[in-house]
C-alpha positions in Angstrom: -4.9 -19.8 7.8 -1.1 -19.2 7.3 -1.7 -15.4 7.2 -3.5 -15.7 10.6 -0.7 -17.8 12.1 1.9 -15.3 10.8 0.0 -12.4 12.3 -0.3 -14.2 15.7 3.4 -15.0 15.6 4.4 -11.4 14.7 2.0 -9.7 17.1 4.5 -9.5 20.0 7.1 -8.1 17.6 4.9 -5.5 16.1 3.4 -4.4 19.4 4.9 -4.0 22.8 4.4 -7.3 24.5 3.5 -7.2 28.2 4.1 -10.0 30.7 0.8 -10.6 32.6 2.2 -13.4 34.8 2.2 -11.3 38.0 -1.3 -10.0 37.5 -2.5 -13.5 36.5 -1.1 -15.0 39.7 -2.9 -12.3 41.8 -6.3 -12.6 40.1 -6.5 -16.4 39.2 -7.4 -17.6 42.7 -10.6 -15.5 42.5 -11.6 -17.0 39.2 -14.1 -19.8 39.3 -15.4 -22.3 36.8 -19.2 -22.5 36.6 -21.0 -25.7 35.8 -24.6 -25.0 34.8 -27.5 -27.5 34.5 -30.8 -26.8 32.9 -33.7 -29.0 31.8 -34.7 -28.8 28.2 -38.4 -28.0 27.8 -38.5 -30.1 24.6 -36.6 -33.2 25.5 -36.8 -32.9 29.3 -33.2 -34.0 29.5 -30.7 -32.2 31.7 -28.3 -30.1 29.6 -24.9 -29.1 31.0 -23.0 -25.9 30.4 -19.6 -24.4 31.3 -18.5 -20.9 32.0 -16.3 -18.6 34.1 -16.9 -16.1 36.9 -15.0 -14.1 39.4 -15.5 -13.7 43.2 -16.2 -10.1 43.9 -17.1 -10.1 47.7 -16.4 -11.9 50.9 -20.1 -12.5 51.1 -19.9 -14.9 48.1 -21.0 -12.7 45.3 -19.8 -13.9 41.8 -19.9 -11.9 38.6 -20.3 -13.7 35.3 -21.8 -13.3 31.9 -25.6 -13.5 31.7 -25.5 -15.9 28.7 -23.7 -18.4 30.9 -26.5 -18.7 33.4 -29.6 -17.4 31.6 -31.4 -20.8 31.3 -29.8 -22.5 34.3 -31.8 -24.4 36.9 -28.7 -25.0 39.0 -25.1 -23.6 39.1 -22.2 -25.3 40.7 -19.1 -23.1 41.3 -15.8 -24.8 41.2 -12.8 -23.3 42.9 -9.1 -23.8 42.1 -8.8 -26.5 44.7 -11.6 -28.5 43.1 -14.2 -27.7 45.8 -17.7 -27.2 44.4 -20.4 -25.0 46.0 -24.0 -24.5 44.8 -24.8 -20.9 43.8 -28.1 -19.0 43.2 -28.6 -16.6 40.3 -29.4 -13.3 42.1 -30.0 -11.2 39.0 -29.1 -10.7 35.4 -28.8 -7.7 33.0 -29.0 -9.3 29.5 -28.3 -6.1 27.6 -24.9 -5.8 29.4 -24.4 -9.6 29.4 -23.9 -9.5 33.2 -25.2 -11.8 36.0 -24.7 -11.9 39.7 -24.5 -15.2 41.6 -24.5 -15.8 45.4 -22.8 -18.8 46.9 -25.0 -20.9 49.1 -22.0 -21.6 51.4 -18.8 -19.6 51.7 -15.6 -21.7 51.5 -12.8 -21.0 54.0 -10.3 -20.2 51.3 -12.4 -17.7 49.4 -10.2 -15.2 47.5 -11.9 -12.0 46.3 -10.7 -10.1 43.2 -9.5 -6.6 43.7 -11.8 -4.6 41.3 -10.3 -1.7 39.3 -11.6 1.7 38.5 -13.2 2.0 35.1 -12.6 5.8 35.1 -8.9 5.0 34.8 -9.2 2.9 31.7 -9.0 4.3 28.2 -9.3 3.0 24.7 -6.2 1.2 23.6 -5.2 -0.1 27.0 -4.1 -3.7 27.1 -6.4 -6.2 28.9 -6.5 -9.9 29.6 -9.3 -12.2 30.4 -9.0 -15.2 32.7 -11.5 -18.0 32.3 -12.2 -21.5 31.1 -12.9 -21.5 27.4 -13.9 -24.9 26.0 -13.0 -26.5 29.4 -9.4 -25.3 29.6 -9.6 -24.1 33.2 -7.7 -21.0 34.3 -6.3 -19.9 31.0 -6.1 -16.3 29.8 -6.6 -14.5 26.6 -4.8 -11.2 25.9 -6.5 -8.5 23.9 -4.1 -6.0 22.5 -4.9 -2.7 21.0 -2.1 -1.3 18.8 -2.4 1.9 16.7 0.0 0.4 14.2 -2.4 -2.5 13.5 -5.4 -0.4 12.6 -7.0 -1.2 9.3 
């Protein structure tokens, strides 16, 4: 545990640290929290889940991970302002762990993420992921690839 803590503390020193605050501020309004509900076939109780997604169109399309919604009977999308809107699962691609949702109602303050070009990304680029892991809404995780850290 102490070696892991030391590694985490030294990571910005060993690798060039990047400030993602500007990018986070631009993208965060398009990130949504997904509240999923499914009925257990065994106990017939409603089970709740939590995940993240991102608004990708003005028409109310939301991209998320397939594992977040794969057993859902209902999905409520929560926006930054606390507003919740029901969404329908349009399709999933389990092999790629991707799912597409469609909002049943488009909120007035909908913010769409600007999508990048995957042809301009290469191995070793820094990335960050915005989401709500374990219920901590609108946090981000930075993944850092450094050649000096290869094992």
